[in-house]
N, C-alpha and C positions, 0 to 999 in steps of 0.2 A: 503494500500500500504506500510506503514512502516514495517508491519510484513513480507510481501513478500521480502522486501529489506533485512531485518535481516536474513531471512532464506537463501536467495541466497548468502549473504556475509559469512555465516557460512559453506557453502559447500567448501570442500578442499579435495585433493586426499587422505590425511591420515585418513579422517573420512567419506568417501563416497565410496560405492561400485563402482568398475570400470565400471560396466554395467549400472549404473544409468544414466538416461536421463530425463530431465525436458522439456516437451513440453507445451508451453503456447500460447494461442491465445488472442488477445487484439484488441480493437478498438483504434484509436488514442486518447491519453489522456494526458493532462498536468500533471495529478497526478501520472503517471507511473514513477517509479524511474529511473533516468538517469543511475545510476550505474548498474542496472540490464541490461538495454539495451546495455551498453558499454561492458559488459562481455559476451554477447550472440552472437550467429550466428543468423542473422535475415533472414527470408524467407518471400516472399510474394507469394500469390497464387491467380491468377485471374481465377475464375471458368469459364468453357466454357459456352456459352449462350445456354439455353434450357435444359430441364430436362433430356432428353435422353443423350445428350453430357456430362452433369454433372455426371450422374450415371456411364457412361462408364469410365469417368476419375477417379472417386472415386474407382471403382472396379479394376482399373488397377494399383492402388498404393499399396505399401506394407502396412500392411501385407495382405490385402484383395486379392492381386493378387496371393498369394501363395496357391496352392491346399491344403497344410497342414493346413491352417487356417480353412478350411471348413470341415475338418475331425474331428470326435470325438476321443478323446484319449481312448485307451483301458484301461488305468489306472483309468479312471473316474468311480466312482461308478454308478450303474444303475440308482440311483435316480437323478443323474445329467443330464441324457438324457431326452429329451422331450418325453412326452407321445405320443404313436402312435395314429393317428386319426382313428376312426372306422367308 
């Protein structure tokens, strides 16, 4: 956890790409650095009950809800595409 704290403290607009985002998940922990929590936007997510409801929720969130997410890029080499089932 001290390493995480040092990394987060070193992030600044002058040395970080403006598109950079750091997403972390954590269980409640006394060892989690308070300074990291204080500088973050915190979100909680209560998953819907049941597998079907949970899958629908996951697939409706970005980026999975975007049709572009499911399309292969034309720029990708052929080796990056999955092999066709015969």
